[in-house]
C-alpha positions as CSV (number, residue, x, y, z in Angstrom):
1,M,81.9,101.1,5.4
2,K,84.3,98.1,5.5
3,G,87.2,100.1,7.0
4,E,85.1,101.2,10.0
5,N,84.4,97.7,11.2
6,S,86.3,96.3,14.1
7,I,85.0,92.7,13.8
8,S,87.1,91.1,11.1
9,Q,86.0,88.9,8.2
10,V,88.0,86.1,9.8
11,T,86.0,86.3,13.0
12,R,82.7,86.5,11.0
13,R,83.6,83.6,8.8
14,E,84.7,81.4,11.8
15,I,81.4,82.0,13.6
16,I,79.2,81.2,10.6
17,D,81.4,78.1,9.8
18,Y,80.8,76.9,13.4
19,F,77.1,76.8,12.7
20,L,77.7,74.9,9.5
21,A,80.3,72.5,10.9
22,L,78.0,71.4,13.7
23,G,74.8,71.4,11.7
24,I,73.3,74.1,13.8
25,S,70.7,76.3,12.1
26,W,71.4,80.0,12.6
27,S,67.7,80.6,12.4
28,G,67.0,78.1,15.2
29,R,63.4,76.8,15.2
30,L,62.3,79.5,12.8
31,Q,62.3,79.4,9.0
32,K,65.1,81.5,7.4
33,D,62.7,84.2,6.2
34,E,60.9,84.3,9.5
35,F,64.1,84.8,11.3
36,L,65.4,87.5,9.0
37,R,62.1,89.4,9.2
38,R,63.0,90.0,12.9
39,L,66.0,92.0,11.7
40,Y,65.1,93.3,8.2
41,D,62.1,94.4,6.2
42,L,62.3,91.7,3.5
43,S,59.3,93.2,1.6
44,T,61.4,96.2,0.7
45,M,64.5,94.3,-0.4
46,P,64.6,93.5,-4.1
47,S,64.5,90.1,-5.6
48,T,67.5,88.7,-7.6
49,D,65.0,86.7,-9.7
50,P,62.8,88.8,-12.1
51,R,60.0,86.3,-11.5
52,L,59.8,87.1,-7.8
53,R,58.8,90.3,-6.0
54,D,61.1,90.6,-3.0
55,A,63.8,89.0,-0.8
56,A,61.2,86.9,1.0
57,G,60.2,85.3,-2.3
58,D,63.9,84.6,-3.1
59,I,64.5,82.8,0.2
60,R,61.4,80.7,-0.2
61,Q,62.3,79.8,-3.8
62,H,66.0,79.0,-3.2
63,R,65.9,77.6,0.3
64,F,62.5,75.9,0.6
65,Y,61.5,74.8,-2.9
66,F,64.8,74.1,-4.7
67,N,67.4,74.5,-1.9
68,D,70.0,75.6,-4.5
69,W,71.7,78.2,-2.3
70,A,74.7,77.4,-0.2
71,D,74.1,77.1,3.5
72,D,76.2,80.2,4.2
73,W,74.4,82.3,1.6
74,V,73.4,85.0,4.1
75,L,77.1,85.9,4.5
76,T,77.6,87.0,1.0
77,D,74.2,87.9,-0.2
78,P,74.6,91.7,-1.0
79,R,71.3,92.5,0.7
80,F,72.6,91.1,4.1
81,N,76.3,90.8,3.4
82,L,77.3,89.8,6.9
83,L,80.9,89.6,6.0
84,Y,81.0,93.3,5.4
85,A,78.0,94.7,7.2
86,P,78.5,97.2,10.0
87,D,79.5,95.7,13.3
88,K,76.1,96.6,14.7
89,K,74.2,94.5,12.1
90,F,76.5,91.5,12.6
91,L,76.1,91.6,16.3
92,Q,72.4,92.0,16.1
93,F,72.3,88.9,13.9
94,L,74.3,86.9,16.5
95,C,72.1,88.1,19.4
96,E,69.0,87.1,17.5
97,T,70.4,83.5,16.9
98,V,70.3,83.0,20.7
99,H,67.0,84.8,21.4
100,P,64.5,82.7,23.4
101,V,62.0,82.8,20.6
102,V,64.5,81.5,18.1
103,R,66.5,79.0,20.3
104,P,64.7,77.7,23.4
105,N,67.4,75.1,24.2
106,S,69.3,76.8,27.1
107,D,72.3,74.5,26.8
108,E,72.6,75.2,23.1
109,V,72.3,79.0,23.8
110,Q,75.0,78.8,26.4
111,T,77.4,76.9,24.1
112,L,76.9,79.4,21.3
113,V,77.3,82.5,23.5
114,I,80.6,81.1,24.9
115,F,81.8,80.4,21.4
116,F,80.8,83.8,20.1
117,N,82.7,85.5,22.9
118,Q,85.8,83.5,22.4
119,K,85.9,84.7,18.8
120,L,84.7,88.2,19.4
121,K,87.2,88.9,22.2
122,A,90.0,89.6,19.9
123,D,87.9,92.2,18.1
124,G,86.8,93.9,21.3
125,R,83.2,92.9,21.5
126,S,81.1,90.7,23.8
127,I,77.6,89.2,23.8
128,V,76.0,89.7,27.2
129,E,72.7,89.1,28.9
130,V,70.6,92.2,29.2
131,N,67.3,91.0,30.6
132,R,65.1,87.9,30.7
133,I,62.0,86.8,28.9
134,S,59.9,84.3,30.9
135,G,63.0,83.3,32.8
136,N,65.2,82.9,29.6
137,P,68.1,85.3,28.9
138,R,67.9,87.9,26.2
139,F,71.3,89.1,24.8
140,G,72.8,92.3,23.7
141,Y,76.4,93.3,23.0
142,R,78.9,95.8,24.3
143,P,82.6,96.8,23.8
144,I,85.1,95.1,26.1
145,N,88.6,96.0,27.3
146,R,87.4,99.4,28.3
147,R,87.7,101.1,31.7
148,L,84.9,100.0,34.0
149,T,82.9,103.0,35.4
150,V,80.7,103.2,38.3
151,S,77.7,103.5,36.1
152,E,78.1,100.0,34.9
153,E,77.9,98.4,38.3
154,P,74.5,97.2,39.4
155,T,72.7,99.1,42.1
156,G,70.9,96.1,43.6
157,W,67.5,97.7,42.7
158,Q,66.5,94.9,40.3
159,K,64.0,96.9,38.3
160,V,66.3,99.9,37.9
161,D,69.2,97.7,36.9
162,R,67.1,95.9,34.4
163,Q,65.9,99.2,32.9
164,V,69.5,100.5,32.7
165,Q,70.5,97.5,30.6
166,E,67.5,98.0,28.4
167,I,68.5,101.7,27.9
168,R,72.0,100.7,26.9
169,L,70.7,98.1,24.5
170,S,68.1,100.4,22.9
171,L,70.7,103.2,22.5
172,D,73.2,100.9,21.0
173,T,70.7,99.5,18.4
174,A,68.5,102.4,17.7
175,E,68.5,103.8,14.1
176,T,65.3,105.6,13.5
177,E,63.7,108.7,15.2
178,E,61.1,106.5,16.8
179,Q,63.7,104.1,18.2
180,F,65.7,107.0,19.7
181,Q,62.4,108.3,21.3
182,V,62.1,104.9,22.9
183,V,65.4,105.5,24.7
184,G,63.8,108.6,26.3
185,L,60.8,106.7,27.4
186,L,63.0,104.0,29.0
187,C,64.9,106.7,30.8
188,R,61.6,108.1,32.2
189,E,60.6,104.7,33.4
190,A,64.0,104.1,35.0
191,L,63.8,107.4,36.9
192,I,60.3,106.6,38.1
193,S,61.5,103.2,39.4
194,L,64.5,104.8,41.0
195,A,62.2,107.4,42.7
196,Q,59.9,104.7,44.0
197,E,62.8,102.9,45.5
198,V,64.2,105.8,47.5
199,F,61.3,108.2,48.2
200,D,59.9,108.1,51.7
201,P,56.9,110.5,52.0
202,H,57.4,110.7,55.8
203,K,61.0,111.7,55.4
204,H,61.2,113.5,52.1
205,K,59.1,116.6,51.6
206,S,58.6,118.0,48.2
207,T,60.2,121.4,47.5
208,D,56.9,123.0,46.5
209,G,54.7,121.4,49.1
210,V,52.8,119.3,46.6
211,D,52.6,115.6,47.4
212,P,54.1,113.7,44.4
213,S,52.1,111.0,42.6
214,P,53.6,107.5,42.3
215,T,55.0,108.4,38.9
216,D,56.2,112.0,39.7
217,A,59.9,111.2,39.5
218,K,60.8,114.9,39.5
219,R,59.2,115.8,42.8
220,M,60.2,112.5,44.5
221,L,63.9,112.7,43.5
222,E,64.2,116.4,44.2
223,A,62.7,115.8,47.7
224,F,65.2,113.0,48.2
225,L,68.1,115.1,47.2
226,K,67.0,118.1,49.3
227,T,66.9,115.9,52.4
228,E,70.0,113.8,51.7
229,L,72.2,116.6,50.6
230,I,71.3,119.2,53.1
231,G,73.6,122.1,54.1
232,P,76.0,124.4,52.2
233,S,78.7,121.8,52.1
234,N,76.6,119.9,49.6
235,N,75.7,122.8,47.4
236,E,77.9,121.6,44.4
237,T,76.8,118.0,44.7
238,R,73.1,119.0,45.0
239,A,73.4,121.3,42.0
240,N,75.1,118.6,39.9
241,A,72.4,116.0,40.8
242,R,69.6,118.4,40.0
243,A,71.2,119.5,36.7
244,A,71.5,115.8,35.7
245,L,67.9,115.2,36.7
246,H,66.6,118.2,34.8
247,L,68.7,117.3,31.7
248,A,67.2,113.8,31.7
249,L,63.7,115.0,32.2
250,A,64.0,117.7,29.5
251,L,65.2,115.3,26.9
252,Q,62.8,112.4,27.5
253,H,59.9,113.7,25.5
254,K,61.7,115.5,22.6
255,R,59.8,114.9,19.4
256,T,62.8,115.2,17.2
257,A,65.0,112.5,18.7
258,D,68.4,111.5,17.4
259,F,71.4,109.7,18.7
260,R,72.8,112.8,20.3
261,T,69.6,113.6,22.2
262,A,69.1,110.0,23.3
263,A,72.7,109.6,24.4
264,M,72.6,112.8,26.5
265,C,69.3,111.7,28.0
266,A,70.8,108.3,28.9
267,E,73.9,109.8,30.4
268,G,71.8,112.2,32.5
269,T,69.7,109.3,33.7
270,F,72.8,107.2,34.5
271,S,74.3,110.1,36.5
272,V,71.2,110.5,38.6
273,I,71.0,106.8,39.2
274,N,74.6,106.6,40.3
275,L,74.5,109.7,42.6
276,I,71.4,108.4,44.3
277,A,72.8,104.9,44.5
278,I,75.8,106.4,46.4
279,L,73.6,108.4,48.7
280,G,71.4,105.4,49.3
281,G,74.4,103.2,50.3
282,R,74.3,101.1,47.2
283,R,77.8,102.1,46.2
284,T,80.2,101.3,49.0
285,R,83.5,100.8,47.2
């Protein structure tokens, strides 16, 4: 709903006007319909022309053949309606305009991201790099002006840090049951990567005597915690770490995934990563 958005119409209009004023195509090197297919299912969106079947047909008709739509049509078209769409949709649109597939020119990408963040800052949002594709940055978004927590600091384990960012992005953008299930799968991969970083088979012995496989995050991490948190003085910390691990593991494969399940799985995963990062000397201040 309009009232729930924190990104104002003023900010949205200024960003789109920036593209128009400088003659920069928001779809980059892609055609408009090709770009929008990355965000929407155009085949299920109705046409505004009775002669045409769907939104894809509209775009081809009015932007390719006749070019009789204004350059900012996507802002007010009721099927996309970026002036009033939920913040998530608008931010996804912006992130896609600087995706490596869409815009390979790194200087242009950097200029756009800087401008986006200048305008979004007042509305409490920021476009940030979340990972890389063939050496080129891929962007997501996050709130700003919030208290920084230890879970947001990198561990220095590059694969783990990259997967944490992917979890955050996936959780923030997921809408369907299948997409929420992906969050659980990403959490599983992050815990496996974490376990592979810290587990030493010569030092950490599994609690049940079974040698863990390279993907057995549960046995590897439990063995690590047992060794690193030895003694009664660590009972509470050990119990908390195990509880977070068991929560994350239990929620990873739930068939009926929703935001609540995915968010709890992510929080459990982040808790395990942070506790082990502290124990592993990756958090020093």
